[in-house]
Structures are given as structure tokens and as C-alpha cells.
N, C-alpha and C positions, 0 to 999 in steps of 0.2 A: 377430767375436769381441769380447767385452766387454773393457774395459780395466781396468788396475789402479786401485785407489782413489787419487784425487789427495789432496794434502795438505790442501786446504780443504774436503773433502767430509764430510758428516755421518757416513758410515760409519766414518771415523777416530775420531770421538767415541764412537761405539757400541763400537768395538773397545777403547777405553780403559776402558769400563765393562762389558765382556762378562760378567765373573763376577757382577756385580750384576744384569744383565738376563737373560742366557740361562739362568743357573742358577735363575731364578725359574720357568722353564717346567716345568709338571708333568711329572714323570718324567725331567727332564734335570738334576736336582740333581747336582752333582759332575762335570758334563761338562767336556770340554776343547774348545778352539776353535782353528780356523785361519781365516785370512783369504784371500779370493780363491783358491779351490780349483777346479781344472778337473775337469770330469766325467770319470769313468774311461773311459767308452765313447763320449764325445762331446767330443773334445779341444778343439774350438773354442768350448766353452761353460764359463763359470766361475760358480760360486755365490759369493754375497757372503761367506757364512760357512759353515763345516762344523763341526758339533758332533758329538762322539763321546762317548757314554755307555758306559763299559765295565761291568765287574762281571758279575753273574749274569743281567742282562737288557740285553744290549748293543743299542744302536740308533744310527742316524745321523740327525741333524737337518740338513736342507738348507734354508738360509736365503736368502730373497730379500727385499731391502729396497727400499722405494719412497719417493720424496721427500716433502717436507712437503705435506700436504693432497692427496696422490694418493688416488684412489678405486678400489675394485674396478670392473672386472676387471683393472686394471693389475697386472702381475706374475704373473697366473694361468698364462698360456701358458708363460712362462719356467720357472715352478716345476714344472709338469708335465713339461717337458723335462728338468729337473734330476733329478727323481725317477727317470725312465727311465735317466738317465745313471749312476746308482749301483746299478742292479740287476745286479750282476755279482759276481765273486769277490773275496774279501779280498785275494788276491795282486795282482789287477789294480788295485784301489783303491790299494794301497800303492805300486805301481810308477808308476802314471800320475797319481795325484792327490796322495798324501801327499808322496812324494819330490819331486815338482814344486813343491809348496808350500814346500819348504825349499831349493830350488835358488837359491843366492845370486847367480847370474848374472842373476836376475830380481828386479824390485822386490818381488813378493809373497814371494819367498824371503828377501830381506833383512828384510822386515817381520816375518815369522814367526820367523826365526832370532833377531832382536833380542828379540822377546817371550819366547821360550822358552829361549834359551841361558843357561847359568850353571853355577857350581860345576865349571868345567873340562870340561863336557860340551856336546855339540851340542844345538841346539834339538830335533832329531828324537828324540834319545835321551831328553831330559827330557820331551817331549810323550808319547812312547810309555809312559814310566814312569808319568806321571799317568793314562794310559788303562788302566793295570793290566797292561802287557806288559813283560817284561824284555828280550826280543829282538825282532828284526824278524819272525821266524817266529811268535812269540806274537802280535805285533801283527796279522799277516796273518790269524790265526785269529779274533782279536777283530773285525776288520773284516769277515771273512766272515760271522760270526754277525750283526753289526750290519746288514749289507747286506740281511738278510731283514726288517728292520724300519726302513725308511726313512720318516722323518716330514717331510712338507713344512711349512715354517714361513714364513709371510708376515708381514713386519714393515712397518708404516706409521708414518712420522714424522708425528704429528698432535698438535694441542692440543684435539681434541674426538673423541668416539667415533664409530664407524661408525653409519650409519643402518640401520634394520631391512631395507630393501630391498637395501642393500649386503651385509648379512650373508646374506640369502637367496641372492643371486647367488653368493657364495662356497660356500655349502652345495651348491648345484647343480653347480658346476664341479668340486668335489672329492668327489663321491659315491664311496664306496669307499676313500677315502684318509683317514688320520687328520690332516687339515689343522689346523694351529695358527695362529691369527691374533693378533697382538699389536700394540698401539699403543705406540710409544716416545715418551716426552715430548720435545717440541720446544721450544727448540733444544738442551737439555742432553744428550739421548740417554742419560740415566743411570737411567731408571725405566721399568718395564714397567707399563702401565695397560690396563684394559679388554681383557684377554687371555683366550682360551678355545680349546678344541678344537671343531672342526666335524666332524660325522660320524665320531667316534672309533670 
């Protein structure tokens, strides 16, 4: 099982800038984000970030991040496993993934609660509201629709773009999936550069 993000790791910096970075992704403008979310049907596996775009075209972004100067195919097998782990019902995702992500007995729950709580309401209530749902039942419906459009997102922390052969390897690995690959500026993790969809 993957572990929760440590205080000194780069993903903490990315989470601080998630609205600047993840909302730059084409078709994820206005998305909401959770950190360290377990897969709904593979409970021993955690994605680095879960993006939910609600509205009339709901979708889930499943984000795997790799370290500075990591190269493809690092992250590919994990990301394919994550995609399979969210091909289920909205009710299952809500119970096994979302509620677990707000469970304050766990570090991930405390992180997500701290980010989303406010105005006298819990983090889960605020997060679901930003996703366009007034109740858990509505949220389950949004998640159900979004689970039909799971988008694998691979993020590399780099100070230079990927090479053509690396891009080709990613295209082959994700044939049939709308893979999105982004380079996040190192070490600030506050800017998305050289990003694009592969095999959309």
C-alpha cells in the first residue's frame, strides 16, 4: 500500500497550488481536488490526487505524480491500475474513496478536512457543494456519471520537457485511454508546462 504524503515531499507543494495547476488541464476547469484517495475497488491502492469535475459533463481525473526527472514508463502501470479501480458505481466511490479521504482518524482525512472545512461546515459538505451536489445522494449521482469518464493524468516534476521517444512510449501504453501528461515546474510545483492529451 502506498503511504500518505510526508511533510517534506513535493506533492505537498503541488497541493498548495492545485487550483493553479489542475484547473489548467483542458476540460478540468473548475474541478475540485482531494489528496491521497484510495481506489474504490482496490482498497490497497491510493491515487496521489483525485479531481472531480461536476456540471453537465462530469468526469474524474486520476492523478499519479512522479519525482523530479523521472521518465516514462514510470507511473504507467500504477495509473492503469488506478483507472480500473474507479470503474464502478458512484455510491461505491462515495463510500470507499471519498468518505475515507475525509476520515480524520487518518492523515489524509486530516489534510483534506483542513483544506475544505469552513463556515461551520465539514470538509465533505463543502467539497460536495463545490462539486455541484447539495446532498450525499446527489454527490453519488455525480460520481456515478463521472465514473464513466475516468481520465488518467500523469504528472512529472521536471525542469525540461519529455523527449519524443518518451512521448511515444506513453502513447503506446495508453492506447484507448484519454491520457493527459503534464510537466510541473520544479521545485516550485506551481506551474503546469508542456502539457497535453495523448490518444484523446
